[in-house]
C-alpha positions, 0 to 999 in steps of 0.5 A, a space after each residue: 492527521 496525515 492520510 496516505 492512500 495508494 492504489 495498485 493495478 498489478 501485472 497479470 502475471 509477475 514473479 511466477 504468480 498470478 495477479 491474484 496471488 501477488 495481491 494476497 502476498 501484498 495484503 499480507 505483507 503490507 498489513 504486517 507493517 503496522 506491527 513493525 513501524 511504529 509511526 503507522 497509526 492505522 492501516 488497512 489493505 483492500 483487494 478489489 472485487 469490481 470488474 471494471 477495466 478502470 478498477 485497480 487491484 489493491 488499495 492501502 489506506 493508512 494514517 499518521 500523525 504528521 508528514 515527518 511520520 509518513 516520511 519516516 515510514 516510507 524510509 523505514 527498511 521493512 517498508 522499502 523491502 515491501 516496496 521492492 516487491 510491489 514494484 516488481 509486480 505493479 503495472 500502474 500505481 497512483 497515490 494521494 497524501 493529504 491532511 485532515 485538520 478535523 482529526 
C-alpha cells in the first residue's frame, strides 16, 4: 500500500478569501476526489486547530494500491483542477510518499 501525505500552509488571503475560507473549500474539493478517481483507496482531509507557528493549515492523507495508482491520481484531470486552486492559495507545501509493506 502506498501512503501519500501532504500538508499546506495557506496564505492569509488569496482569491478574495481568508485562509479559513480557502481551507474549507480545499477540504470539500479534495474529499470530492474520492468519488471521481478510482485509484484512491482512502482519502482524508483534516483542518488544523493548533495555533503554533510551526503548524500547517490543511492535511491530506491518502492511500493507493501502487505507485502507478498514485501517479494516475496525480495526473487525473479532476486532481489537476484541485491542484490549480491549491497552488493559488498555498504559501508552503510539504509531502511524503511511502510504501507500507505490512498492509
